[in-house]
N, C-alpha and C positions, 0 to 999 in steps of 0.2 A: 480555197482552190489549191489543187495539188501543184507541186513544182517538180521540174525535171531538169537534170543536167546531162549533157552529152560531152564526154571528154574523149578525144581521139588523137591518134598519131598517123601521119600520112607523109610518105616520101615523094611519091609520084603524083599525088592528087587523087588516087583511086579511093582510099579510105575517107578522105575529106569529102569527096562526092557522095559516098555512102552516108556520111554523117549529115550532110545537108538534106539528103532525101529522107533519112530517118527523122530529122527535125521537122520536115514538111508533114510527115505522118503524125507526129506529136501535135503539131499545130492544128491539123485537120480534126483532131479529137478535142480541141478547145484549150490546149495548154501551150503557152509560149515557153519553149525550152531555152536554157542557157547553153550555148555552144562554145566549147573552148578547146584549143589545142592543148595537148598534155604538157607542153613546155610552159604554158601560161597558167597551169592549174596546180593545186595542192590536193593531195588525197583527203585531207581534213575537210575540204569543201563538200565532199560527198555527203557528209553527215547532215548538211543543211537542207537536203532535198528529199522528197518522197520517192522519186524515181531516178534511177541511175542507169545511163547507157554508156558503155565503154566501147571504143572502136580502135582496132589496131591491125596493121598488116603483120604478116608473119615474116620474120627475117631469117634468111638462110634455111637451115634444116629444121626449123620449128621454134625459133627463139622470138622473144618479145623484141620490138625495136629498141635500140639503145636509148632513145629519148623517153621511153616508157619505164625504164628500170628504176629510177629514183621514185617515181610515183608509185610503182608496184611495191617497193620496199616500204614506203610511207603508209601503205594500206594496212600493214601489220599493226599500226597504232590507232586504227579507227574501228568503230562498231557500227554495223549497218543493219542491225535487227530492225524489222518493221519497214525496210525499204524494198521496193520492187526494183528488179534489175534485169538487164540483158546485155549481151555482147555481140558485136558484129565486126567484120573485117574482110579486107581483100586477101586473097591467097593465090598461090601459084602451084598448080598441080605437077609442075616439073620437079618439085622437091619431094623428098620422101615423106615429110610430115605436112599434110595439107591443112593450112589454117590453124596450126597448133597454138598460136598466140591467143586466139579466141578461147580455146579450151583452157589455157593457163589462167586467163582472166576470169572465166566462169568459176573455176575452182577457188580462186582468191576471193571473189565476191561471196561465195558460199561459206568459206572459212570465216569471213567477217560478219556472217549472220544475215546477209541479204537473201531475199526470196527471189531466186532467178526464175522468171515467169515464162520463159520460152527458150527453146534450143538456140544455140549460137547461129548467127547468120554468116555464112562464108560465101563470098562471091569470087569467081575466077577473075583475077586482075581488076577490070573495071565493070561496073554494072551495065548490062545490055538493056534494051528497051523493056523487056518483061521484068528483068531483075530490078529495074528502077521502081516499079510498082511494088515488088516484094519488099524493098527497103522502106518504102512509105508505109506499107502494111505493118512492118516490124515496129516502126515508131508508134503507129496507132494502137497496136496491141499492148505495148507497154503502158501507154497513156490510159487505155481502157481498163487495165488491171488496177489502176489507182482509184477508179470510180467506186 
């Protein structure tokens, strides 16, 4: 059976809510994901899973959250060839760079050899009713890519 890890950073709870909804979608596809806050995870753990989902809010004008920086740097030392991956995060359109942390993490996953199977999912602040189902579908799609 395939294995999936979801690593996320959340300040206000928006990206954490997204992570939980994405996890629901993975479960709906028959896989029990491991869900971890980035402060409790090491990048090397990603190598143990078939599927990798990263979630991060965008800080300021397009930066990764501070709590994601060490994990991001650790990713330079791992190899993710053969893994399916995707990235999600909350964003704020009042800034010039909308959801740039999602794009930064997608680029890093690709650099490390992961097969990014879908476009990054960016949600304005917290997921609305319809966006909650979009988050679940995002998780299902990653899980289905592992089949």
